[in-house]
C-alpha positions as CSV (number, residue, x, y, z in Angstrom):
1,M,68.2,140.3,85.5
2,V,70.4,138.5,87.7
3,P,73.7,140.1,89.5
4,A,76.6,139.7,88.1
5,D,79.9,142.0,88.4
6,A,80.4,144.4,91.7
7,G,79.1,147.5,92.5
8,G,75.7,146.6,91.8
9,G,76.1,145.2,88.0
10,L,73.6,143.5,86.5
11,M,73.7,141.1,83.6
12,R,71.0,141.6,81.2
13,G,70.1,138.4,80.4
14,D,67.5,139.5,77.8
15,L,69.7,141.3,75.8
16,L,71.6,138.3,75.4
17,A,68.8,136.3,74.0
18,D,67.4,139.4,71.8
19,P,68.8,139.1,67.8
20,V,71.5,141.2,66.4
21,E,70.8,143.7,63.6
22,G,72.4,142.4,60.4
23,L,74.2,139.6,62.2
24,D,72.4,137.0,60.0
25,E,73.0,138.4,56.8
26,A,76.7,139.1,57.4
27,L,77.1,135.4,58.3
28,A,75.0,134.4,55.5
29,A,77.4,136.1,52.9
30,V,80.3,134.2,54.7
31,D,78.7,130.9,54.4
32,A,77.8,131.3,50.8
33,F,81.5,132.3,50.2
34,D,82.9,129.3,52.2
35,G,80.5,126.9,50.3
36,A,82.3,128.1,46.7
37,L,85.6,127.2,48.6
38,V,84.7,123.9,48.9
39,A,84.6,122.8,44.9
40,G,87.3,125.5,44.5
41,L,87.5,128.8,42.1
42,L,89.2,127.1,39.2
43,R,86.2,126.7,37.1
44,P,83.3,128.4,39.2
45,G,80.0,127.5,38.5
46,A,76.8,129.6,38.7
47,A,76.3,129.2,42.6
48,Q,79.7,130.1,43.0
49,A,79.7,132.9,41.4
50,A,76.8,134.2,43.0
51,A,78.5,133.5,46.3
52,V,81.5,135.7,45.4
53,A,79.4,138.2,43.9
54,G,77.8,138.4,47.5
55,L,80.8,138.6,49.4
56,A,81.4,141.7,47.3
57,E,78.0,143.3,47.6
58,A,78.0,142.8,51.5
59,V,81.3,145.1,51.7
60,A,79.8,147.7,49.4
61,G,80.7,151.4,50.7
62,T,83.6,150.4,52.6
63,P,87.1,151.2,51.5
64,L,87.3,147.1,50.4
65,A,84.5,147.6,47.7
66,A,86.1,148.5,44.7
67,R,89.0,145.8,45.3
68,V,86.6,143.3,46.1
69,A,84.0,144.2,43.6
70,E,87.1,143.3,40.5
71,A,88.6,140.1,42.4
72,A,85.2,139.1,42.5
73,E,84.3,139.5,38.7
74,R,87.9,137.9,38.1
75,A,87.1,135.0,40.7
76,A,83.7,134.3,39.2
77,A,85.3,133.9,35.7
78,G,88.2,131.8,37.0
79,A,90.9,134.3,36.0
80,A,91.8,135.1,40.0
81,G,95.4,136.1,40.8
82,E,97.0,136.3,43.9
83,D,95.5,140.0,45.1
84,H,92.0,138.6,43.9
85,F,92.3,136.3,46.5
86,V,93.7,138.3,49.1
87,A,91.1,140.9,48.4
88,L,88.1,138.5,49.0
89,A,90.0,136.9,52.0
90,A,90.4,140.7,53.4
91,A,86.2,140.6,52.7
92,R,85.7,137.6,54.4
93,S,87.7,138.5,57.5
94,A,85.9,142.5,57.7
95,L,82.6,140.7,57.6
96,L,83.3,138.4,60.3
97,G,85.1,141.5,62.2
98,S,81.8,143.1,62.0
99,V,80.1,140.2,63.6
100,H,82.7,140.0,66.2
101,D,82.4,143.9,67.0
102,A,78.3,144.0,67.0
103,L,78.6,140.9,69.3
104,A,81.3,142.5,71.5
105,Q,79.0,145.6,72.1
106,R,76.0,143.2,72.8
107,I,77.8,141.6,75.4
108,G,79.5,145.0,77.1
109,E,75.9,146.1,76.9
110,A,74.4,143.3,78.8
111,V,77.5,143.2,81.3
112,G,77.7,146.8,81.8
113,R,81.3,147.2,80.9
114,P,82.1,149.1,77.5
115,A,83.3,146.7,74.5
116,P,86.8,146.6,73.8
117,G,87.9,149.1,70.7
118,V,89.6,148.4,67.6
119,E,93.2,148.7,67.5
120,S,95.2,150.1,64.4
121,S,96.7,147.2,62.0
122,P,99.4,147.3,59.9
123,V,96.8,145.6,57.3
124,V,94.7,148.9,57.2
125,A,97.1,151.6,58.7
126,G,100.3,151.0,56.8
127,E,102.6,150.5,59.6
128,K,105.7,148.7,59.6
129,S,106.3,145.9,61.6
130,A,109.8,144.8,62.4
131,P,111.6,143.1,59.4
132,A,111.9,139.0,59.6
133,A,115.4,138.0,61.5
134,S,116.9,136.5,58.2
135,G,116.2,139.7,55.9
136,P,113.5,141.2,54.6
137,E,114.0,140.1,51.1
138,N,114.2,136.3,52.1
139,G,110.8,136.9,54.0
140,A,109.2,138.3,51.3
141,N,109.9,135.4,49.4
142,L,108.7,133.1,51.7
143,L,105.7,135.0,52.0
144,A,105.0,135.0,48.3
145,A,105.7,131.0,48.2
146,A,103.4,130.9,51.2
147,R,100.6,132.7,49.1
148,S,100.9,130.7,45.9
149,W,100.6,128.0,47.8
150,L,97.2,129.1,49.3
151,C,95.7,130.6,45.9
152,D,96.2,127.1,44.5
153,L,94.0,125.4,47.5
154,A,91.4,128.0,46.5
155,R,91.2,127.2,42.9
156,S,91.1,123.4,43.6
157,G,88.9,123.8,46.4
158,W,88.5,121.4,49.6
159,R,87.3,118.8,47.3
160,G,90.0,118.7,44.7
161,I,93.2,118.6,47.4
162,D,95.3,115.7,47.2
163,H,98.9,114.9,48.7
164,E,100.6,116.3,46.1
165,L,99.1,119.5,46.5
166,V,99.2,119.7,50.2
167,S,102.8,119.0,50.2
168,G,103.7,121.6,48.7
169,A,103.3,123.9,51.8
170,A,106.0,121.6,53.3
171,P,109.0,123.6,52.2
172,V,107.7,126.8,53.0
173,V,107.3,125.8,56.3
174,S,110.6,124.2,56.8
175,A,112.0,127.4,55.8
176,M,110.0,129.9,57.8
177,L,110.1,127.9,61.0
178,P,113.6,129.0,61.8
179,D,113.0,132.5,61.3
180,P,111.2,134.5,64.3
181,G,109.9,136.3,62.4
182,L,108.0,134.3,60.4
183,R,107.3,131.4,63.1
184,R,103.6,132.3,63.5
185,R,102.9,132.0,60.0
186,A,104.8,128.7,59.9
187,T,103.0,127.2,62.8
188,L,99.6,128.1,60.9
189,L,100.7,127.1,57.6
190,D,102.0,123.6,59.2
191,G,98.8,122.8,61.4
192,F,96.5,123.3,58.2
193,A,98.3,121.4,55.6
194,A,98.5,118.5,58.4
195,E,94.9,119.0,58.5
196,L,94.3,118.8,54.7
197,A,97.1,116.1,54.8
198,A,95.0,113.9,57.2
199,S,91.7,114.2,55.1
200,C,93.2,113.6,51.4
201,P,91.8,112.9,48.8
202,G,89.3,115.7,49.3
203,A,86.8,113.8,46.6
204,T,86.3,110.9,49.8
205,L,85.6,113.3,52.2
206,E,82.3,112.4,54.1
207,R,82.3,115.8,56.1
208,V,84.1,118.9,54.9
209,P,84.5,121.4,58.2
210,V,83.7,124.5,55.6
211,R,83.9,127.3,58.1
212,R,87.3,126.0,59.9
213,W,89.1,125.7,56.8
214,A,88.2,129.1,55.5
215,D,89.0,130.4,58.6
216,L,92.4,128.7,58.6
217,W,92.4,129.8,54.6
218,S,92.0,133.4,54.9
219,R,93.6,134.3,57.9
220,G,97.0,132.4,56.6
221,L,96.7,134.2,53.4
222,L,96.2,137.4,55.3
223,L,99.5,137.1,57.1
224,T,101.4,136.5,53.9
225,V,100.8,140.6,53.8
226,P,104.2,141.8,54.4
227,G,103.6,143.8,57.7
228,S,100.0,142.0,58.9
229,A,101.5,139.7,61.6
230,G,104.1,140.1,64.9
231,E,102.3,140.4,68.1
232,R,103.4,144.4,69.0
233,S,104.5,144.8,72.1
234,D,102.7,147.7,74.3
235,G,105.4,147.8,76.9
236,S,105.4,146.5,80.3
237,V,103.7,146.4,83.4
238,T,104.4,146.4,87.0
239,G,101.3,145.8,89.6
240,R,99.3,142.9,91.0
241,L,97.7,140.3,89.1
242,L,94.5,138.8,90.5
243,P,93.8,135.3,88.5
244,L,90.0,134.4,87.8
245,G,90.3,130.9,86.2
246,V,92.0,128.8,83.5
247,D,91.0,128.2,80.3
248,V,92.9,124.7,79.0
249,Q,92.6,124.0,75.3
250,E,93.6,120.4,74.7
251,H,95.0,118.7,71.2
252,A,96.5,115.6,70.0
253,T,99.8,116.9,69.8
254,A,99.8,120.0,71.9
255,V,98.4,121.9,75.3
256,Q,97.7,125.1,75.9
257,A,96.5,127.0,79.4
258,Q,95.2,130.7,79.3
259,V,95.1,132.3,82.6
260,H,92.5,135.1,82.8
261,A,93.0,137.9,85.5
262,V,92.6,141.2,86.4
263,F,95.9,143.2,86.8
264,E,96.1,146.5,89.4
265,P,99.0,148.5,88.1
266,A,101.1,149.8,90.9
267,D,100.7,153.4,89.7
268,G,96.5,153.0,90.8
269,G,95.7,153.4,87.2
270,T,92.6,151.7,85.8
271,P,92.6,147.6,86.3
272,R,92.6,145.9,83.0
273,L,91.6,142.3,81.4
274,V,94.8,140.7,80.7
275,R,95.6,137.3,79.8
276,A,98.8,135.2,80.2
277,G,99.0,132.0,78.3
278,V,101.5,128.7,78.2
279,S,101.6,125.7,75.7
280,A,103.7,123.1,75.3
281,P,103.9,119.8,72.6
282,K,102.6,116.4,74.3
283,P,102.1,113.0,73.1
284,D,98.6,111.8,72.9
285,T,99.0,109.5,75.9
286,V,99.3,112.4,78.2
287,V,95.9,113.1,79.0
288,G,93.8,114.4,81.9
289,A,96.0,116.0,85.0
290,G,98.8,114.5,83.3
291,L,98.8,117.6,81.3
292,W,100.1,120.3,84.0
293,Q,103.4,118.3,84.4
294,L,103.9,119.7,80.9
295,L,102.8,123.4,81.3
296,R,103.4,123.8,84.8
297,P,107.6,124.0,85.0
298,R,106.8,126.6,82.0
299,M,105.3,129.1,84.4
300,S,104.9,130.0,88.1
301,L,101.5,131.5,87.8
302,L,99.7,128.2,87.4
303,G,101.1,127.3,91.0
304,A,99.4,130.3,92.1
305,V,96.1,130.0,90.7
306,S,96.4,126.4,92.0
307,E,97.2,128.0,95.7
308,G,94.6,131.0,95.0
309,R,97.2,134.0,95.6
310,S,98.0,137.0,93.1
311,M,101.2,137.7,91.8
312,E,103.3,140.5,92.1
313,L,104.7,141.6,88.7
314,D,107.8,143.9,87.6
315,A,107.9,145.0,84.3
316,M,106.2,142.4,82.8
317,P,106.1,142.3,79.0
318,V,102.7,142.8,77.6
319,T,101.0,142.8,74.2
320,A,98.9,145.6,72.6
321,E,96.2,142.9,73.1
322,G,96.6,142.4,76.8
323,D,98.4,139.1,76.5
324,L,101.2,139.0,79.0
325,V,104.8,137.8,77.6
326,W,105.3,135.5,80.8
327,D,108.6,135.6,82.4
328,D,109.1,133.7,85.5
329,E,112.0,136.1,86.3
330,R,109.7,139.4,86.5
331,A,107.0,137.7,88.6
332,R,106.9,136.4,92.4
333,A,104.0,135.1,94.5
334,G,101.8,137.7,96.2
335,E,99.2,137.8,99.1
336,P,96.1,135.2,98.7
337,A,93.3,136.2,96.2
338,D,90.0,134.3,95.8
339,P,88.7,134.6,92.4
340,F,85.6,135.2,93.4
341,A,86.4,137.9,95.6
342,T,88.1,139.4,93.1
343,A,85.3,139.0,90.3
344,R,82.8,140.7,92.7
345,V,85.2,143.6,94.1
346,R,87.4,144.3,90.5
347,L,85.9,143.0,87.6
348,S,83.1,145.3,87.0
349,A,85.7,148.1,86.9
350,A,88.6,146.3,84.7
351,T,89.0,147.8,81.2
352,A,89.4,144.9,78.2
353,T,92.0,146.0,76.0
354,P,91.8,146.8,71.9
355,V,91.6,143.9,69.5
356,V,93.3,144.1,66.5
357,P,92.1,143.5,63.2
358,L,92.8,140.5,62.3
359,D,91.9,138.9,65.4
360,R,88.2,140.0,65.3
361,H,86.6,136.6,64.7
362,P,83.5,135.7,66.9
363,V,85.6,132.6,68.0
364,R,87.7,134.8,69.7
365,I,85.0,136.7,71.8
366,A,86.0,135.4,75.6
367,V,84.5,138.0,78.4
368,P,85.3,136.9,82.2
369,V,82.0,137.6,83.5
370,L,80.6,136.5,87.4
371,L,77.4,135.0,87.7
372,E,75.1,134.6,91.3
373,G,71.5,134.1,91.7
374,Y,70.8,131.7,88.8
375,A,68.6,128.8,88.7
376,A,70.3,125.8,87.1
377,H,68.3,123.5,84.9
378,S,68.7,120.6,82.5
379,E,67.8,121.2,78.6
380,E,67.3,118.8,75.7
381,G,70.7,120.4,74.6
382,G,72.4,120.4,78.0
383,L,73.0,122.9,81.2
384,A,71.4,126.1,80.8
385,F,71.4,128.8,83.5
386,D,67.9,130.7,84.0
387,L,68.6,134.4,84.0
388,A,65.5,135.9,85.3
389,G,63.5,133.6,82.5
390,R,65.8,133.7,80.0
391,P,68.3,130.4,79.7
392,L,72.2,131.0,79.3
393,A,73.6,127.7,77.7
394,V,76.1,126.3,79.7
395,D,79.4,125.0,77.5
396,T,80.3,122.0,80.0
397,D,82.1,120.3,76.6
398,R,84.9,123.2,77.4
399,M,85.4,122.3,80.7
400,P,89.1,120.3,80.6
401,A,89.1,117.0,82.7
402,A,92.3,118.3,83.9
403,G,90.5,119.8,86.8
404,P,87.7,118.7,89.4
405,L,85.3,121.1,88.1
406,T,82.5,118.9,86.5
407,P,78.9,119.2,85.2
408,E,77.8,118.2,88.3
409,A,79.4,120.8,90.3
410,V,78.2,123.3,88.2
411,A,74.1,122.2,88.1
412,A,74.7,122.4,92.0
413,S,76.1,125.9,92.0
414,H,74.6,129.0,93.1
415,A,77.7,131.3,91.9
416,C,80.0,131.2,88.4
417,V,82.9,133.0,87.3
418,G,83.0,132.0,83.6
419,L,83.9,133.3,80.0
420,L,81.1,134.2,78.1
421,R,81.3,132.9,74.3
422,W,79.0,132.7,71.0
423,D,79.1,129.8,69.1
424,A,76.7,128.3,66.6
425,G,74.1,130.9,66.9
426,E,74.0,131.5,70.4
427,F,76.0,132.6,73.5
428,L,77.4,130.1,75.8
429,L,78.9,130.8,78.7
430,Q,82.1,128.1,80.1
431,P,82.5,127.8,83.5
432,L,85.8,128.2,84.7
433,A,84.9,127.8,88.6
434,V,81.8,128.1,90.9
435,E,80.6,128.3,94.3
436,T,78.3,125.5,95.6
437,T,77.0,124.5,99.4
438,V,78.3,121.5,101.0
439,R,77.2,120.5,104.2
440,K,75.7,124.2,104.5
441,K,79.6,125.5,103.9
442,T,80.3,127.1,100.4
443,V,82.5,125.4,98.4
444,A,84.7,126.9,95.5
445,V,85.5,124.1,92.9
446,H,87.9,125.5,90.1
447,A,89.1,124.1,86.7
448,G,92.6,125.2,87.3
449,A,92.6,124.0,91.1
450,W,95.5,121.3,90.1
451,A,97.7,123.3,88.1
452,G,99.8,123.4,90.5
453,G,99.6,119.9,91.9
454,T,97.0,117.8,93.8
455,T,96.1,115.6,96.7
456,D,92.9,114.5,95.0
457,K,93.0,110.8,94.3
458,A,92.0,111.0,90.8
459,G,94.6,113.6,90.1
460,V,97.5,112.0,91.5
461,R,96.3,108.6,89.7
462,A,96.3,111.0,86.4
463,E,99.8,112.7,87.3
464,K,101.2,109.3,87.7
465,A,100.3,107.7,84.3
466,A,101.4,110.5,82.9
467,T,104.7,110.7,85.0
468,D,105.3,106.7,83.6
469,A,104.3,107.6,80.0
470,V,106.4,110.6,79.5
471,A,109.5,108.4,80.9
472,V,108.8,105.6,78.7
473,L,108.7,108.2,75.4
474,R,112.3,110.2,76.6
475,E,113.8,106.6,77.1
476,R,112.7,105.4,73.8
477,A,113.9,108.6,72.5
478,G,117.0,108.6,73.8
479,R,117.7,104.7,72.5
480,L,116.8,106.3,69.0
481,L,119.3,109.2,69.4
482,R,121.8,107.0,70.6
483,K,121.8,104.7,67.4
């Protein structure tokens, strides 16, 4: 056991290492179904029929049982319709949701904080979402078209995709994008179709990303159910925001920074864990510290993170899941706030927000924690923290090149604020900031230290390179527009 959050809280490393009952069985059922999607369900063989039947068996005794059993029977016969594929996707999502809940409960026990509850969803509770901006009839037609395309993918399988099949998503996405009520689905379908197009023809693929494509397929299909999407607002919040760290997620054409923080309500209510994200499209030539140039103008919070300050929020919109819908007009810089002090004093008392059913997936787990007093050592698979004899793997691959935090700094640290995640069958820690000793002084190193600007030589060079790259691209774009 090692010191963790404030108030004498302890992280139970032994609990993170112990197996979770039923986890392997649930994942095995999901893996088998995902394997069936590789060859497709147009003419399923015996192994595919068994995999679909196994999915139905895994949800037997639940409200989904009857519908999934019928869907599995029709799919095994190669006669599944759209409603049947939706039922299979719902069963798969429910199983992964149960895995999410079990892991979240185990993390809650290990860190001494209760796991977040599950919020009701339009999909399961019959709530009504706001109508699409272009009108419910047109929106329903577009959702039906998207659902039809996704069902065709399931019939063909990943090995059967070709450019003609994949291109069927293009007109649907183009019609959805102008509609704010459908943009979330359109973005998912667009990205999924782009991945598939880059992999065509599927018959020649050396390796199929089985879990990822099944995740995208099932999520996309469930989002075509009317009323299933939309980030429902939970109102607004007023009070003090205390940043803990920044998680940077980079893609060849996009970048996102997500700030994890503790929010203290102005009325003295219970502190809560919240997130604030900002994203931007990017050219593939902008990397490293240059990413902040794309993100910085869109969110003043990044400057506060870099300066180690809190922020005062006034009626800032927030979703039901604790994601702040950031508006610079509703925020101002506050007093200095050290993330490690916040973690030691406030983190253990902060409550997590409920998770909506469609977001209950192991990959979404990212729980802020504080570790102290550990011993860092290298293992065959990489770096790990020794928690009273129990190793906790450290995911250094998630640390961005857009900041000064390095694997060497993590290995030399004695305190760490990070995100507890789960991947490939084990718990992992993603460091957001560490405290280490330099010349007998404690020094903090943060992944988001360059978010608001930097005087670090490497950071300055990367920012200059990004400035030059963006200037060239803008000049070329302007030239094309003038033609």
